Biotite code that builds the C-alpha atoms (Angstrom):
import biotite.structure as struc

atoms = struc.array([
    struc.Atom([-61.295, -25.345, -82.572], chain_id="A", res_id=1, res_name="MET", atom_name="CA", element="C"),
    struc.Atom([-58.109, -27.276, -84.117], chain_id="A", res_id=2, res_name="GLN", atom_name="CA", element="C"),
    struc.Atom([-56.891, -24.288, -85.062], chain_id="A", res_id=3, res_name="ASN", atom_name="CA", element="C"),
    struc.Atom([-57.498, -22.601, -82.268], chain_id="A", res_id=4, res_name="SER", atom_name="CA", element="C"),
    struc.Atom([-55.814, -24.623, -80.191], chain_id="A", res_id=5, res_name="PHE", atom_name="CA", element="C"),
    struc.Atom([-52.928, -24.577, -82.805], chain_id="A", res_id=6, res_name="ASP", atom_name="CA", element="C"),
    struc.Atom([-52.446, -21.528, -82.510], chain_id="A", res_id=7, res_name="MET", atom_name="CA", element="C"),
    struc.Atom([-52.395, -21.342, -78.666], chain_id="A", res_id=8, res_name="THR", atom_name="CA", element="C"),
    struc.Atom([-49.826, -23.548, -78.077], chain_id="A", res_id=9, res_name="THR", atom_name="CA", element="C"),
    struc.Atom([-47.588, -22.070, -80.852], chain_id="A", res_id=10, res_name="LEU", atom_name="CA", element="C"),
    struc.Atom([-48.167, -18.562, -79.008], chain_id="A", res_id=11, res_name="VAL", atom_name="CA", element="C"),
    struc.Atom([-46.597, -21.016, -75.466], chain_id="A", res_id=12, res_name="PHE", atom_name="CA", element="C"),
    struc.Atom([-43.629, -22.425, -77.564], chain_id="A", res_id=13, res_name="LEU", atom_name="CA", element="C"),
    struc.Atom([-42.905, -19.330, -78.649], chain_id="A", res_id=14, res_name="ALA", atom_name="CA", element="C"),
    struc.Atom([-42.782, -17.633, -75.047], chain_id="A", res_id=15, res_name="LEU", atom_name="CA", element="C"),
    struc.Atom([-41.038, -21.078, -73.441], chain_id="A", res_id=16, res_name="ALA", atom_name="CA", element="C"),
    struc.Atom([-37.773, -20.737, -76.008], chain_id="A", res_id=17, res_name="VAL", atom_name="CA", element="C"),
    struc.Atom([-37.845, -16.840, -75.668], chain_id="A", res_id=18, res_name="PHE", atom_name="CA", element="C"),
    struc.Atom([-37.537, -17.476, -71.799], chain_id="A", res_id=19, res_name="VAL", atom_name="CA", element="C"),
    struc.Atom([-34.420, -20.083, -72.246], chain_id="A", res_id=20, res_name="ALA", atom_name="CA", element="C"),
    struc.Atom([-32.640, -18.185, -74.233], chain_id="A", res_id=21, res_name="TRP", atom_name="CA", element="C"),
    struc.Atom([-32.721, -15.372, -71.744], chain_id="A", res_id=22, res_name="LYS", atom_name="CA", element="C"),
    struc.Atom([-32.492, -16.884, -68.923], chain_id="A", res_id=23, res_name="LEU", atom_name="CA", element="C"),
    struc.Atom([-29.068, -18.602, -71.485], chain_id="A", res_id=24, res_name="ARG", atom_name="CA", element="C"),
    struc.Atom([-27.352, -15.458, -71.341], chain_id="A", res_id=25, res_name="SER", atom_name="CA", element="C"),
    struc.Atom([-27.654, -14.386, -68.180], chain_id="A", res_id=26, res_name="VAL", atom_name="CA", element="C"),
    struc.Atom([-26.589, -17.310, -66.482], chain_id="A", res_id=27, res_name="LEU", atom_name="CA", element="C"),
    struc.Atom([-24.586, -18.589, -68.682], chain_id="A", res_id=28, res_name="GLY", atom_name="CA", element="C"),
    struc.Atom([-23.361, -22.851, -69.065], chain_id="A", res_id=29, res_name="GLN", atom_name="CA", element="C"),
    struc.Atom([-21.169, -24.560, -66.606], chain_id="A", res_id=30, res_name="LYS", atom_name="CA", element="C"),
    struc.Atom([-17.994, -25.603, -68.697], chain_id="A", res_id=31, res_name="THR", atom_name="CA", element="C"),
    struc.Atom([-16.402, -27.489, -65.752], chain_id="A", res_id=32, res_name="GLY", atom_name="CA", element="C"),
    struc.Atom([-14.051, -25.042, -64.111], chain_id="A", res_id=33, res_name="SER", atom_name="CA", element="C"),
    struc.Atom([-16.615, -23.473, -61.981], chain_id="A", res_id=34, res_name="GLU", atom_name="CA", element="C"),
    struc.Atom([-15.624, -23.260, -58.319], chain_id="A", res_id=35, res_name="GLN", atom_name="CA", element="C"),
    struc.Atom([-17.808, -24.313, -55.790], chain_id="A", res_id=36, res_name="PRO", atom_name="CA", element="C"),
    struc.Atom([-20.052, -22.771, -53.445], chain_id="A", res_id=37, res_name="PRO", atom_name="CA", element="C"),
    struc.Atom([-17.862, -20.585, -50.494], chain_id="A", res_id=38, res_name="ALA", atom_name="CA", element="C"),
    struc.Atom([-18.422, -22.304, -47.269], chain_id="A", res_id=39, res_name="ASP", atom_name="CA", element="C"),
    struc.Atom([-18.950, -19.634, -44.336], chain_id="A", res_id=40, res_name="PRO", atom_name="CA", element="C"),
    struc.Atom([-17.274, -22.245, -41.866], chain_id="A", res_id=41, res_name="PHE", atom_name="CA", element="C"),
    struc.Atom([-14.691, -23.177, -43.719], chain_id="A", res_id=42, res_name="ALA", atom_name="CA", element="C"),
    struc.Atom([-11.011, -22.547, -42.356], chain_id="A", res_id=43, res_name="ARG", atom_name="CA", element="C"),
    struc.Atom([-9.462, -19.836, -45.066], chain_id="A", res_id=44, res_name="ARG", atom_name="CA", element="C"),
    struc.Atom([-5.359, -20.703, -45.887], chain_id="A", res_id=45, res_name="GLU", atom_name="CA", element="C"),
    struc.Atom([-3.483, -17.232, -45.142], chain_id="A", res_id=46, res_name="ALA", atom_name="CA", element="C"),
    struc.Atom([-2.448, -16.231, -48.404], chain_id="A", res_id=47, res_name="PRO", atom_name="CA", element="C"),
    struc.Atom([1.252, -16.765, -49.245], chain_id="A", res_id=48, res_name="PRO", atom_name="CA", element="C"),
    struc.Atom([3.735, -14.273, -47.765], chain_id="A", res_id=49, res_name="ALA", atom_name="CA", element="C"),
    struc.Atom([5.875, -12.216, -50.431], chain_id="A", res_id=50, res_name="ARG", atom_name="CA", element="C"),
    struc.Atom([8.960, -11.733, -50.496], chain_id="A", res_id=51, res_name="PRO", atom_name="CA", element="C"),
    struc.Atom([8.632, -7.800, -49.256], chain_id="A", res_id=52, res_name="ASP", atom_name="CA", element="C"),
    struc.Atom([6.496, -8.744, -46.071], chain_id="A", res_id=53, res_name="GLN", atom_name="CA", element="C"),
    struc.Atom([8.251, -10.595, -43.856], chain_id="A", res_id=54, res_name="GLY", atom_name="CA", element="C"),
    struc.Atom([8.070, -14.341, -42.459], chain_id="A", res_id=55, res_name="GLY", atom_name="CA", element="C"),
    struc.Atom([5.360, -15.905, -41.046], chain_id="A", res_id=56, res_name="ALA", atom_name="CA", element="C"),
    struc.Atom([6.996, -15.449, -37.824], chain_id="A", res_id=57, res_name="VAL", atom_name="CA", element="C"),
    struc.Atom([7.087, -11.152, -38.434], chain_id="A", res_id=58, res_name="ASP", atom_name="CA", element="C"),
    struc.Atom([3.635, -11.973, -39.254], chain_id="A", res_id=59, res_name="ALA", atom_name="CA", element="C"),
    struc.Atom([2.110, -13.605, -36.152], chain_id="A", res_id=60, res_name="LYS", atom_name="CA", element="C"),
    struc.Atom([4.550, -11.177, -34.124], chain_id="A", res_id=61, res_name="ARG", atom_name="CA", element="C"),
    struc.Atom([2.498, -7.897, -35.973], chain_id="A", res_id=62, res_name="ASP", atom_name="CA", element="C"),
    struc.Atom([-0.569, -9.087, -34.858], chain_id="A", res_id=63, res_name="ASN", atom_name="CA", element="C"),
    struc.Atom([0.125, -9.743, -31.415], chain_id="A", res_id=64, res_name="VAL", atom_name="CA", element="C"),
    struc.Atom([-1.918, -6.997, -29.388], chain_id="A", res_id=65, res_name="ILE", atom_name="CA", element="C"),
    struc.Atom([-0.447, -5.935, -25.923], chain_id="A", res_id=66, res_name="ARG", atom_name="CA", element="C"),
    struc.Atom([-2.801, -5.354, -23.400], chain_id="A", res_id=67, res_name="LEU", atom_name="CA", element="C"),
    struc.Atom([-2.578, -3.136, -20.327], chain_id="A", res_id=68, res_name="PRO", atom_name="CA", element="C"),
    struc.Atom([-1.832, -4.864, -17.014], chain_id="A", res_id=69, res_name="GLY", atom_name="CA", element="C"),
    struc.Atom([0.709, -6.307, -14.445], chain_id="A", res_id=70, res_name="ALA", atom_name="CA", element="C"),
    struc.Atom([2.543, -8.399, -17.196], chain_id="A", res_id=71, res_name="ALA", atom_name="CA", element="C"),
    struc.Atom([2.728, -4.849, -19.641], chain_id="A", res_id=72, res_name="ASN", atom_name="CA", element="C"),
    struc.Atom([4.254, -2.746, -16.359], chain_id="A", res_id=73, res_name="ASP", atom_name="CA", element="C"),
    struc.Atom([8.022, -3.235, -15.498], chain_id="A", res_id=74, res_name="PRO", atom_name="CA", element="C"),
    struc.Atom([6.910, -1.398, -12.131], chain_id="A", res_id=75, res_name="ALA", atom_name="CA", element="C"),
    struc.Atom([4.091, -3.910, -11.459], chain_id="A", res_id=76, res_name="ALA", atom_name="CA", element="C"),
    struc.Atom([6.714, -6.696, -12.075], chain_id="A", res_id=77, res_name="MET", atom_name="CA", element="C"),
    struc.Atom([9.402, -4.446, -9.533], chain_id="A", res_id=78, res_name="ALA", atom_name="CA", element="C"),
    struc.Atom([9.895, -6.082, -6.926], chain_id="A", res_id=79, res_name="PRO", atom_name="CA", element="C"),
    struc.Atom([8.491, -4.396, -3.184], chain_id="A", res_id=80, res_name="ALA", atom_name="CA", element="C"),
    struc.Atom([11.877, -2.692, -2.288], chain_id="A", res_id=81, res_name="ALA", atom_name="CA", element="C"),
    struc.Atom([11.843, -1.634, -5.906], chain_id="A", res_id=82, res_name="GLU", atom_name="CA", element="C"),
    struc.Atom([8.223, -0.587, -6.169], chain_id="A", res_id=83, res_name="ARG", atom_name="CA", element="C"),
    struc.Atom([7.855, 1.031, -2.490], chain_id="A", res_id=84, res_name="TRP", atom_name="CA", element="C"),
    struc.Atom([11.308, 2.788, -2.291], chain_id="A", res_id=85, res_name="LYS", atom_name="CA", element="C"),
    struc.Atom([10.145, 6.117, -1.817], chain_id="A", res_id=86, res_name="ASP", atom_name="CA", element="C"),
    struc.Atom([7.656, 4.924, 1.069], chain_id="A", res_id=87, res_name="ILE", atom_name="CA", element="C"),
    struc.Atom([9.751, 2.617, 3.376], chain_id="A", res_id=88, res_name="ALA", atom_name="CA", element="C"),
    struc.Atom([13.455, 1.544, 3.126], chain_id="A", res_id=89, res_name="PRO", atom_name="CA", element="C"),
    struc.Atom([14.192, -1.927, 1.669], chain_id="A", res_id=90, res_name="PRO", atom_name="CA", element="C"),
    struc.Atom([13.335, -5.167, 3.390], chain_id="A", res_id=91, res_name="ASP", atom_name="CA", element="C"),
    struc.Atom([11.572, -3.118, 5.842], chain_id="A", res_id=92, res_name="SER", atom_name="CA", element="C"),
    struc.Atom([8.582, -4.433, 8.076], chain_id="A", res_id=93, res_name="PRO", atom_name="CA", element="C"),
    struc.Atom([6.522, -1.714, 6.201], chain_id="A", res_id=94, res_name="ILE", atom_name="CA", element="C"),
    struc.Atom([7.512, -3.233, 2.898], chain_id="A", res_id=95, res_name="ILE", atom_name="CA", element="C"),
    struc.Atom([6.304, -5.967, 4.251], chain_id="A", res_id=96, res_name="ALA", atom_name="CA", element="C"),
    struc.Atom([2.648, -5.047, 5.324], chain_id="A", res_id=97, res_name="GLY", atom_name="CA", element="C"),
    struc.Atom([2.309, -3.172, 2.366], chain_id="A", res_id=98, res_name="ILE", atom_name="CA", element="C"),
    struc.Atom([2.779, -6.665, 0.615], chain_id="A", res_id=99, res_name="GLU", atom_name="CA", element="C"),
    struc.Atom([0.614, -8.258, 2.831], chain_id="A", res_id=100, res_name="GLY", atom_name="CA", element="C"),
    struc.Atom([-2.566, -5.438, 1.999], chain_id="A", res_id=101, res_name="ILE", atom_name="CA", element="C"),
    struc.Atom([-1.801, -6.006, -1.509], chain_id="A", res_id=102, res_name="ILE", atom_name="CA", element="C"),
    struc.Atom([-2.000, -9.798, -1.220], chain_id="A", res_id=103, res_name="ARG", atom_name="CA", element="C"),
    struc.Atom([-5.384, -9.583, -0.239], chain_id="A", res_id=104, res_name="GLN", atom_name="CA", element="C"),
    struc.Atom([-6.387, -6.519, -2.087], chain_id="A", res_id=105, res_name="GLU", atom_name="CA", element="C"),
    struc.Atom([-4.320, -6.511, -4.913], chain_id="A", res_id=106, res_name="SER", atom_name="CA", element="C"),
    struc.Atom([-5.656, -2.565, -5.362], chain_id="A", res_id=107, res_name="SER", atom_name="CA", element="C"),
    struc.Atom([-4.066, -1.294, -2.553], chain_id="A", res_id=108, res_name="PHE", atom_name="CA", element="C"),
    struc.Atom([-1.446, 1.755, -3.983], chain_id="A", res_id=109, res_name="ASP", atom_name="CA", element="C"),
    struc.Atom([0.259, 3.429, -0.691], chain_id="A", res_id=110, res_name="PRO", atom_name="CA", element="C"),
    struc.Atom([0.636, 6.535, -2.424], chain_id="A", res_id=111, res_name="ARG", atom_name="CA", element="C"),
    struc.Atom([-2.648, 6.345, -2.889], chain_id="A", res_id=112, res_name="GLU", atom_name="CA", element="C"),
    struc.Atom([-3.721, 5.787, 0.468], chain_id="A", res_id=113, res_name="PHE", atom_name="CA", element="C"),
    struc.Atom([-1.053, 8.812, 1.658], chain_id="A", res_id=114, res_name="LEU", atom_name="CA", element="C"),
    struc.Atom([-3.378, 11.383, -0.432], chain_id="A", res_id=115, res_name="GLY", atom_name="CA", element="C"),
    struc.Atom([-6.369, 10.221, 1.581], chain_id="A", res_id=116, res_name="GLY", atom_name="CA", element="C"),
    struc.Atom([-4.902, 9.865, 4.930], chain_id="A", res_id=117, res_name="ALA", atom_name="CA", element="C"),
    struc.Atom([-3.713, 13.384, 4.045], chain_id="A", res_id=118, res_name="LYS", atom_name="CA", element="C"),
    struc.Atom([-7.564, 14.382, 3.678], chain_id="A", res_id=119, res_name="ALA", atom_name="CA", element="C"),
    struc.Atom([-8.957, 12.105, 6.087], chain_id="A", res_id=120, res_name="ALA", atom_name="CA", element="C"),
    struc.Atom([-6.694, 14.496, 8.162], chain_id="A", res_id=121, res_name="TYR", atom_name="CA", element="C"),
    struc.Atom([-7.351, 17.685, 8.037], chain_id="A", res_id=122, res_name="GLU", atom_name="CA", element="C"),
    struc.Atom([-11.452, 16.550, 7.501], chain_id="A", res_id=123, res_name="THR", atom_name="CA", element="C"),
    struc.Atom([-11.370, 15.370, 10.973], chain_id="A", res_id=124, res_name="ILE", atom_name="CA", element="C"),
    struc.Atom([-9.094, 17.982, 12.409], chain_id="A", res_id=125, res_name="VAL", atom_name="CA", element="C"),
    struc.Atom([-11.436, 20.723, 11.190], chain_id="A", res_id=126, res_name="THR", atom_name="CA", element="C"),
    struc.Atom([-14.456, 18.471, 12.552], chain_id="A", res_id=127, res_name="ALA", atom_name="CA", element="C"),
    struc.Atom([-13.568, 18.358, 15.596], chain_id="A", res_id=128, res_name="PHE", atom_name="CA", element="C"),
    struc.Atom([-13.043, 21.777, 16.019], chain_id="A", res_id=129, res_name="ALA", atom_name="CA", element="C"),
    struc.Atom([-16.700, 22.761, 14.475], chain_id="A", res_id=130, res_name="ARG", atom_name="CA", element="C"),
    struc.Atom([-18.323, 20.203, 16.924], chain_id="A", res_id=131, res_name="GLY", atom_name="CA", element="C"),
    struc.Atom([-19.679, 18.367, 13.205], chain_id="A", res_id=132, res_name="ASP", atom_name="CA", element="C"),
    struc.Atom([-20.432, 15.320, 15.275], chain_id="A", res_id=133, res_name="ARG", atom_name="CA", element="C"),
    struc.Atom([-22.075, 13.555, 12.117], chain_id="A", res_id=134, res_name="LYS", atom_name="CA", element="C"),
    struc.Atom([-19.075, 14.314, 9.755], chain_id="A", res_id=135, res_name="MET", atom_name="CA", element="C"),
    struc.Atom([-16.806, 12.658, 12.402], chain_id="A", res_id=136, res_name="LEU", atom_name="CA", element="C"),
    struc.Atom([-19.226, 9.748, 13.206], chain_id="A", res_id=137, res_name="LYS", atom_name="CA", element="C"),
    struc.Atom([-18.108, 8.221, 9.318], chain_id="A", res_id=138, res_name="GLY", atom_name="CA", element="C"),
    struc.Atom([-14.422, 8.800, 9.877], chain_id="A", res_id=139, res_name="LEU", atom_name="CA", element="C"),
    struc.Atom([-13.650, 7.271, 13.811], chain_id="A", res_id=140, res_name="LEU", atom_name="CA", element="C"),
    struc.Atom([-13.941, 4.255, 15.382], chain_id="A", res_id=141, res_name="ALA", atom_name="CA", element="C"),
    struc.Atom([-16.413, 3.531, 18.084], chain_id="A", res_id=142, res_name="LYS", atom_name="CA", element="C"),
    struc.Atom([-13.519, 4.262, 21.019], chain_id="A", res_id=143, res_name="GLU", atom_name="CA", element="C"),
    struc.Atom([-12.185, 7.235, 19.135], chain_id="A", res_id=144, res_name="VAL", atom_name="CA", element="C"),
    struc.Atom([-15.416, 8.690, 18.394], chain_id="A", res_id=145, res_name="TYR", atom_name="CA", element="C"),
    struc.Atom([-16.743, 8.584, 21.924], chain_id="A", res_id=146, res_name="ASP", atom_name="CA", element="C"),
    struc.Atom([-13.378, 10.567, 22.969], chain_id="A", res_id=147, res_name="GLY", atom_name="CA", element="C"),
    struc.Atom([-13.283, 13.352, 20.280], chain_id="A", res_id=148, res_name="PHE", atom_name="CA", element="C"),
    struc.Atom([-17.285, 13.650, 21.142], chain_id="A", res_id=149, res_name="GLU", atom_name="CA", element="C"),
    struc.Atom([-16.837, 13.946, 24.972], chain_id="A", res_id=150, res_name="GLN", atom_name="CA", element="C"),
    struc.Atom([-14.226, 17.326, 24.364], chain_id="A", res_id=151, res_name="ALA", atom_name="CA", element="C"),
    struc.Atom([-16.849, 17.960, 22.338], chain_id="A", res_id=152, res_name="ILE", atom_name="CA", element="C"),
    struc.Atom([-19.325, 18.235, 24.962], chain_id="A", res_id=153, res_name="THR", atom_name="CA", element="C"),
    struc.Atom([-17.113, 19.450, 27.466], chain_id="A", res_id=154, res_name="ASP", atom_name="CA", element="C"),
    struc.Atom([-16.501, 22.424, 25.642], chain_id="A", res_id=155, res_name="ARG", atom_name="CA", element="C"),
    struc.Atom([-19.517, 23.558, 24.560], chain_id="A", res_id=156, res_name="GLU", atom_name="CA", element="C"),
    struc.Atom([-20.683, 22.690, 28.702], chain_id="A", res_id=157, res_name="LYS", atom_name="CA", element="C"),
    struc.Atom([-18.244, 25.494, 29.011], chain_id="A", res_id=158, res_name="ARG", atom_name="CA", element="C"),
    struc.Atom([-19.427, 27.965, 26.073], chain_id="A", res_id=159, res_name="GLY", atom_name="CA", element="C"),
    struc.Atom([-15.872, 27.633, 24.363], chain_id="A", res_id=160, res_name="GLU", atom_name="CA", element="C"),
    struc.Atom([-16.247, 27.238, 20.440], chain_id="A", res_id=161, res_name="LYS", atom_name="CA", element="C"),
    struc.Atom([-12.413, 26.076, 19.352], chain_id="A", res_id=162, res_name="ALA", atom_name="CA", element="C"),
    struc.Atom([-11.014, 27.074, 15.470], chain_id="A", res_id=163, res_name="GLU", atom_name="CA", element="C"),
    struc.Atom([-8.761, 25.290, 13.388], chain_id="A", res_id=164, res_name="SER", atom_name="CA", element="C"),
    struc.Atom([-7.200, 26.363, 10.209], chain_id="A", res_id=165, res_name="ASN", atom_name="CA", element="C"),
    struc.Atom([-4.195, 24.618, 7.776], chain_id="A", res_id=166, res_name="PHE", atom_name="CA", element="C"),
    struc.Atom([-1.960, 26.371, 6.187], chain_id="A", res_id=167, res_name="VAL", atom_name="CA", element="C"),
    struc.Atom([-0.389, 22.994, 5.371], chain_id="A", res_id=168, res_name="SER", atom_name="CA", element="C"),
    struc.Atom([1.081, 19.589, 6.050], chain_id="A", res_id=169, res_name="ILE", atom_name="CA", element="C"),
    struc.Atom([4.165, 19.557, 5.003], chain_id="A", res_id=170, res_name="ASP", atom_name="CA", element="C"),
    struc.Atom([4.714, 15.838, 5.852], chain_id="A", res_id=171, res_name="LYS", atom_name="CA", element="C"),
    struc.Atom([2.526, 12.430, 5.897], chain_id="A", res_id=172, res_name="ALA", atom_name="CA", element="C"),
    struc.Atom([4.706, 9.625, 6.496], chain_id="A", res_id=173, res_name="GLU", atom_name="CA", element="C"),
    struc.Atom([3.467, 6.108, 7.507], chain_id="A", res_id=174, res_name="ILE", atom_name="CA", element="C"),
    struc.Atom([5.804, 4.346, 10.106], chain_id="A", res_id=175, res_name="THR", atom_name="CA", element="C"),
    struc.Atom([4.146, 1.604, 10.626], chain_id="A", res_id=176, res_name="ALA", atom_name="CA", element="C"),
    struc.Atom([1.261, -1.214, 8.574], chain_id="A", res_id=177, res_name="VAL", atom_name="CA", element="C"),
    struc.Atom([0.306, -4.284, 10.538], chain_id="A", res_id=178, res_name="ASP", atom_name="CA", element="C"),
    struc.Atom([-1.937, -7.020, 9.279], chain_id="A", res_id=179, res_name="VAL", atom_name="CA", element="C"),
    struc.Atom([-3.762, -9.579, 11.614], chain_id="A", res_id=180, res_name="LYS", atom_name="CA", element="C"),
    struc.Atom([-5.763, -11.709, 9.335], chain_id="A", res_id=181, res_name="GLY", atom_name="CA", element="C"),
    struc.Atom([-8.025, -9.638, 7.650], chain_id="A", res_id=182, res_name="LYS", atom_name="CA", element="C"),
    struc.Atom([-7.791, -6.526, 9.907], chain_id="A", res_id=183, res_name="THR", atom_name="CA", element="C"),
    struc.Atom([-5.032, -4.228, 8.482], chain_id="A", res_id=184, res_name="ALA", atom_name="CA", element="C"),
    struc.Atom([-3.571, -1.259, 10.258], chain_id="A", res_id=185, res_name="GLN", atom_name="CA", element="C"),
    struc.Atom([-1.230, 1.671, 9.562], chain_id="A", res_id=186, res_name="VAL", atom_name="CA", element="C"),
    struc.Atom([-0.073, 4.125, 11.161], chain_id="A", res_id=187, res_name="THR", atom_name="CA", element="C"),
    struc.Atom([1.396, 7.553, 9.829], chain_id="A", res_id=188, res_name="ILE", atom_name="CA", element="C"),
    struc.Atom([3.543, 10.974, 11.382], chain_id="A", res_id=189, res_name="ALA", atom_name="CA", element="C"),
    struc.Atom([1.981, 14.196, 10.096], chain_id="A", res_id=190, res_name="PHE", atom_name="CA", element="C"),
    struc.Atom([3.551, 17.009, 10.531], chain_id="A", res_id=191, res_name="VAL", atom_name="CA", element="C"),
    struc.Atom([1.262, 20.350, 9.951], chain_id="A", res_id=192, res_name="SER", atom_name="CA", element="C"),
    struc.Atom([1.531, 24.219, 10.511], chain_id="A", res_id=193, res_name="GLN", atom_name="CA", element="C"),
    struc.Atom([-1.656, 25.100, 11.634], chain_id="A", res_id=194, res_name="LEU", atom_name="CA", element="C"),
    struc.Atom([-3.710, 28.373, 13.119], chain_id="A", res_id=195, res_name="ILE", atom_name="CA", element="C"),
    struc.Atom([-5.988, 26.862, 16.467], chain_id="A", res_id=196, res_name="SER", atom_name="CA", element="C"),
    struc.Atom([-7.224, 28.491, 18.829], chain_id="A", res_id=197, res_name="ALA", atom_name="CA", element="C"),
    struc.Atom([-10.244, 28.259, 21.827], chain_id="A", res_id=198, res_name="THR", atom_name="CA", element="C"),
    struc.Atom([-12.273, 30.799, 22.695], chain_id="A", res_id=199, res_name="ARG", atom_name="CA", element="C"),
    struc.Atom([-14.464, 31.428, 25.346], chain_id="A", res_id=200, res_name="ASP", atom_name="CA", element="C"),
    struc.Atom([-17.817, 32.421, 25.819], chain_id="A", res_id=201, res_name="ALA", atom_name="CA", element="C"),
    struc.Atom([-17.339, 36.700, 25.544], chain_id="A", res_id=202, res_name="GLN", atom_name="CA", element="C"),
    struc.Atom([-15.039, 35.563, 22.580], chain_id="A", res_id=203, res_name="GLY", atom_name="CA", element="C"),
    struc.Atom([-11.477, 35.415, 24.395], chain_id="A", res_id=204, res_name="VAL", atom_name="CA", element="C"),
    struc.Atom([-8.815, 33.141, 22.671], chain_id="A", res_id=205, res_name="VAL", atom_name="CA", element="C"),
    struc.Atom([-8.424, 30.735, 26.298], chain_id="A", res_id=206, res_name="VAL", atom_name="CA", element="C"),
    struc.Atom([-6.314, 29.241, 24.349], chain_id="A", res_id=207, res_name="ASP", atom_name="CA", element="C"),
    struc.Atom([-3.585, 28.405, 21.212], chain_id="A", res_id=208, res_name="GLY", atom_name="CA", element="C"),
    struc.Atom([-3.548, 31.919, 18.988], chain_id="A", res_id=209, res_name="SER", atom_name="CA", element="C"),
    struc.Atom([-5.645, 33.523, 16.053], chain_id="A", res_id=210, res_name="ALA", atom_name="CA", element="C"),
    struc.Atom([-3.022, 34.568, 14.129], chain_id="A", res_id=211, res_name="GLU", atom_name="CA", element="C"),
    struc.Atom([0.469, 32.167, 15.027], chain_id="A", res_id=212, res_name="ALA", atom_name="CA", element="C"),
    struc.Atom([1.271, 29.340, 12.845], chain_id="A", res_id=213, res_name="VAL", atom_name="CA", element="C"),
    struc.Atom([2.418, 26.437, 15.029], chain_id="A", res_id=214, res_name="SER", atom_name="CA", element="C"),
    struc.Atom([3.873, 23.043, 14.181], chain_id="A", res_id=215, res_name="GLU", atom_name="CA", element="C"),
    struc.Atom([1.841, 20.241, 15.401], chain_id="A", res_id=216, res_name="VAL", atom_name="CA", element="C"),
    struc.Atom([3.181, 16.553, 15.247], chain_id="A", res_id=217, res_name="ASN", atom_name="CA", element="C"),
    struc.Atom([0.626, 14.122, 15.242], chain_id="A", res_id=218, res_name="ASP", atom_name="CA", element="C"),
    struc.Atom([1.170, 9.996, 15.029], chain_id="A", res_id=219, res_name="ILE", atom_name="CA", element="C"),
    struc.Atom([-2.398, 8.586, 13.817], chain_id="A", res_id=220, res_name="TRP", atom_name="CA", element="C"),
    struc.Atom([-3.357, 4.490, 13.291], chain_id="A", res_id=221, res_name="THR", atom_name="CA", element="C"),
    struc.Atom([-6.172, 3.970, 10.709], chain_id="A", res_id=222, res_name="PHE", atom_name="CA", element="C"),
    struc.Atom([-7.482, -0.108, 10.376], chain_id="A", res_id=223, res_name="SER", atom_name="CA", element="C"),
    struc.Atom([-9.873, -1.851, 7.772], chain_id="A", res_id=224, res_name="ARG", atom_name="CA", element="C"),
    struc.Atom([-11.298, -4.852, 7.540], chain_id="A", res_id=225, res_name="GLN", atom_name="CA", element="C"),
    struc.Atom([-9.649, -5.578, 4.117], chain_id="A", res_id=226, res_name="LEU", atom_name="CA", element="C"),
    struc.Atom([-12.302, -7.099, 1.529], chain_id="A", res_id=227, res_name="GLY", atom_name="CA", element="C"),
    struc.Atom([-15.519, -5.472, 3.097], chain_id="A", res_id=228, res_name="SER", atom_name="CA", element="C"),
    struc.Atom([-17.476, -3.398, 0.815], chain_id="A", res_id=229, res_name="ARG", atom_name="CA", element="C"),
    struc.Atom([-17.065, -0.235, 3.075], chain_id="A", res_id=230, res_name="ASP", atom_name="CA", element="C"),
    struc.Atom([-13.984, 0.703, 1.418], chain_id="A", res_id=231, res_name="PRO", atom_name="CA", element="C"),
    struc.Atom([-13.258, 3.474, 4.120], chain_id="A", res_id=232, res_name="ASN", atom_name="CA", element="C"),
    struc.Atom([-10.427, 3.392, 6.553], chain_id="A", res_id=233, res_name="TRP", atom_name="CA", element="C"),
    struc.Atom([-11.136, 4.475, 10.041], chain_id="A", res_id=234, res_name="LEU", atom_name="CA", element="C"),
    struc.Atom([-8.621, 6.344, 12.706], chain_id="A", res_id=235, res_name="LEU", atom_name="CA", element="C"),
    struc.Atom([-8.287, 3.934, 15.095], chain_id="A", res_id=236, res_name="VAL", atom_name="CA", element="C"),
    struc.Atom([-6.106, 5.615, 17.211], chain_id="A", res_id=237, res_name="ALA", atom_name="CA", element="C"),
    struc.Atom([-4.296, 9.097, 17.900], chain_id="A", res_id=238, res_name="THR", atom_name="CA", element="C"),
    struc.Atom([-1.491, 9.968, 20.142], chain_id="A", res_id=239, res_name="GLU", atom_name="CA", element="C"),
    struc.Atom([0.765, 13.452, 20.009], chain_id="A", res_id=240, res_name="SER", atom_name="CA", element="C"),
    struc.Atom([4.439, 12.701, 18.446], chain_id="A", res_id=241, res_name="ALA", atom_name="CA", element="C"),
    struc.Atom([7.181, 14.478, 20.946], chain_id="A", res_id=242, res_name="ALA", atom_name="CA", element="C"),
])
């Protein structure tokens, strides 16, 4: 029994010595010059710049990322008279009105507005000729819609049909901008080339011409409540220019 115990002890001792030797060879020994474990939250100092890399000021400047926006847009920082000089004369009431809109809705751009107004002008004129009440109702203020709807009804009672075909819109110019509280109104003078005719029940032209192009001068006023979720401008007044 004693011999068996001694032999087992010797085997385990031999295994312990072997394991200790393997650990020592893999992990090594402490020499007193080891670096402490790295702290992932510790602030790291930037390595010193080499002479060929420039100074610290240059390094900071190179790391600046310029984001798009008014601070980096020279046009946006220009005076109103310069930004909108192609829209209206400097220091005019129109410029003051445009700036009044922008103070409440910074995304307003009079150039984009003119593009939208031209599209609305053509849509409304052709919808009126077709008698498209549904289309008109979404683009006209109630008072204007009532007038258009009455004219369509009278035309239908006479058995007449209207035709309107745009050749071109030669001009769309802002002539007035008025801001009162949250209500903005923009008046535009349109000059267009149009083929327009009205036919009776027999198809005979009773007004205008089905072939001749005529110049049409209109002054329309659009309005909108600034800050509203509804982005649409409604037509609130129309008149024919002399």
